[in-house]
C-alpha positions in Angstrom: -6.3 3.9 23.0 -4.9 3.0 19.5 -7.2 1.1 17.1 -6.6 -2.3 14.5 -7.5 -1.0 11.3 -8.2 -4.0 8.0 -8.3 -2.2 4.8 -9.6 -4.4 1.7 -8.5 -3.0 -1.4 -10.9 -3.9 -3.9 -9.2 -2.0 -6.8 -7.1 -3.9 -10.1 -4.6 -0.7 -10.0 -2.2 -0.5 -7.2 -1.2 3.2 -7.9 -4.4 4.1 -9.2 -7.0 7.0 -7.4 -8.7 4.4 -4.8 -5.1 3.6 -3.6 -3.9 7.1 -3.4 -7.4 7.2 -1.0 -6.1 4.4 0.8 -2.4 6.0 1.1 -3.9 9.2 2.4 -6.0 7.4 4.9 -3.5 5.5 6.2 -1.7 8.4 7.2 -3.7 9.9 9.5 -4.9 7.3 11.0 -1.2 5.9 11.6 -0.8 9.6 12.8 -3.4 9.4 15.5 -1.6 5.9 16.6 -3.2 3.5 14.9 -2.1 0.2 13.3 -3.1 -0.6 9.8 -2.7 -3.7 7.7 -3.9 -3.4 3.6 -4.8 -6.7 1.7 -4.7 -5.8 -2.0 -6.8 -8.4 -3.4 -6.2 -8.2 -7.0 -3.1 -9.8 -6.4 -4.6 -12.4 -3.9 -6.5 -15.8 -5.1 -10.3 -15.4 -3.4 -12.5 -18.0 -4.8 -16.3 -17.0 -5.0 -18.9 -18.2 -2.2 -20.1 -21.5 -2.7 -23.4 -20.6 -0.5 -22.5 -24.0 1.1 -23.0 -22.8 4.7 -20.1 -25.6 5.9 -18.0 -22.6 7.6 -16.9 -22.6 11.1 -16.4 -19.5 12.9 -14.1 -20.9 15.7 -12.0 -22.5 12.8 -8.6 -20.8 11.9 -10.0 -20.7 8.2 -13.8 -20.5 9.0 -14.4 -21.6 5.3 -13.9 -24.8 3.3 -12.5 -23.2 1.0 -8.8 -22.7 1.2 -7.7 -20.0 -0.9 -6.0 -16.4 0.4 -9.0 -15.8 2.9 -7.2 -17.7 5.0 -4.9 -14.5 5.3 -7.3 -12.2 6.3 -9.7 -14.0 8.6 -7.8 -13.8 11.4 -7.1 -10.2 10.7 -10.7 -9.4 10.4 -11.0 -11.4 13.4 -9.1 -9.3 15.8 -9.5 -5.9 14.0 -11.8 -2.9 15.3 -12.6 -1.1 11.9 -12.6 -2.5 8.4 -12.3 -0.1 5.6 -13.9 -1.5 2.7 -11.7 0.7 -0.2 -13.1 0.0 -4.2 -13.4 1.8 -7.6 -17.0 2.3 -8.2 -17.9 -0.4 -10.8 -21.7 -0.1 -12.0 -22.7 1.7 -9.5 -20.9 -0.6 -6.9 -18.0 -2.2 -5.2 -15.2 -3.9 -7.6 -15.7 -7.9 -7.6 -12.5 -8.8 -6.2 -13.8 -6.2 -2.8 -17.5 -7.9 -3.7 -16.3 -11.3 -3.8 -13.7 -10.9 -0.5 -17.0 -9.5 1.7 -19.2 -12.7 0.6 -17.0 -14.8 2.3 -16.4 -13.2 5.0 -20.0 -14.6 5.6 -17.7 -17.3 7.0 -17.5 -15.6 10.2 -20.6 -15.7 11.1 -21.4 -19.3 10.6 -21.0 -22.4 12.9 -20.1 -21.8 16.4 -20.7 -18.4 16.9 -20.6 -14.9 15.4 -17.7 -13.5 14.9 -18.3 -10.9 12.4 -21.7 -9.3 13.5 -21.2 -6.4 15.7 -18.4 -6.9 18.2 -18.2 -3.2 18.5 -17.1 -2.7 14.8 -16.7 0.2 12.9 -16.4 0.2 8.9 -15.8 3.4 6.6 -16.0 3.3 3.0 -13.0 4.9 0.3 -14.2 5.1 -3.2 -12.9 7.0 -6.6 -15.0 6.6 -9.8 -15.1 8.6 -13.2 -18.5 9.2 -12.5 -20.0 10.9 -9.6 -23.0 8.7 -9.0 -22.4 6.9 -5.7 -26.5 6.5 -4.6 -26.7 2.4 -5.2 -23.1 1.6 -3.8 -24.3 3.7 -0.8 -27.4 1.6 -0.3 -25.6 -1.1 -0.7 -22.7 -0.3 2.1 -25.5 1.3 4.1 -27.4 -1.9 4.5 -24.4 -4.0 4.7 -23.3 -1.8 8.0 -27.0 -2.2 9.7 -26.6 -6.2 8.7 -23.6 -6.4 10.7 -24.4 -3.9 13.1 -21.2 -2.2 12.5 -20.7 2.2 12.9 -20.7 3.6 9.9 -17.6 6.3 10.4 -18.8 7.7 6.9 -17.3 7.6 3.4 -14.8 9.1 1.1 -16.2 9.7 -2.3 -13.8 10.8 -5.5 -15.8 10.9 -7.9 -14.1 12.6 -11.9 -11.3 10.3 -12.0 -11.2 8.5 -15.0 -7.6 8.5 -15.7 -5.0 7.1 -12.7 -3.4 10.1 -11.5 -6.6 12.7 -11.2 -6.9 12.4 -8.1 -3.8 14.2 -7.1 -4.5 18.0 -5.5 -8.3 17.3 -4.7 -10.2 17.7 -1.8 -11.1 14.1 -1.0 -7.5 13.2 -0.4 -7.7 15.6 2.8 -10.6 14.2 3.2 -9.5 10.4 3.8 -6.5 11.9 5.7 -9.0 13.5 8.1 -11.0 10.5 8.3 -7.8 8.2 9.3 -7.0 10.9 11.5 -10.4 10.7 13.8 -10.5 7.1 14.2 -9.2 6.7 17.7 
């Protein structure tokens, strides 16, 4: 049975190393018969969470803020797998991705928790100049535990400072295989 996969691309570069990982993952996932939808967050108008607890998960747009998250909420509600993809910035995900993850909280508010559990899975794709992913993995593991999502794994590609540095590296094949493993 095919899965619906949502990729939240937190890179500011449409053709950077993170995007290369996403492309390889998508090719693998689609070759296994899955449907993939990617959101390039840097080109979207997404505001930070206000912490107002005013959301209502059963509404079409569960957050009180009206911005481009309204395009993401329906896809996240309906998906089986959420892929978090980002360059490593100060030992964590990019601000674009962190802001989006924070705003997903509206799906946990109000009339029913539509984010946590629901047999969802997640994977993490990251590219970085350095190789120290410990802090972001700690955050990611805690997030998966809180959300009760199955952790499908991660591809962490260090040593990629300039656009194209990832070309020909084994992490691209690993991302393809991770995508293809989703069934």
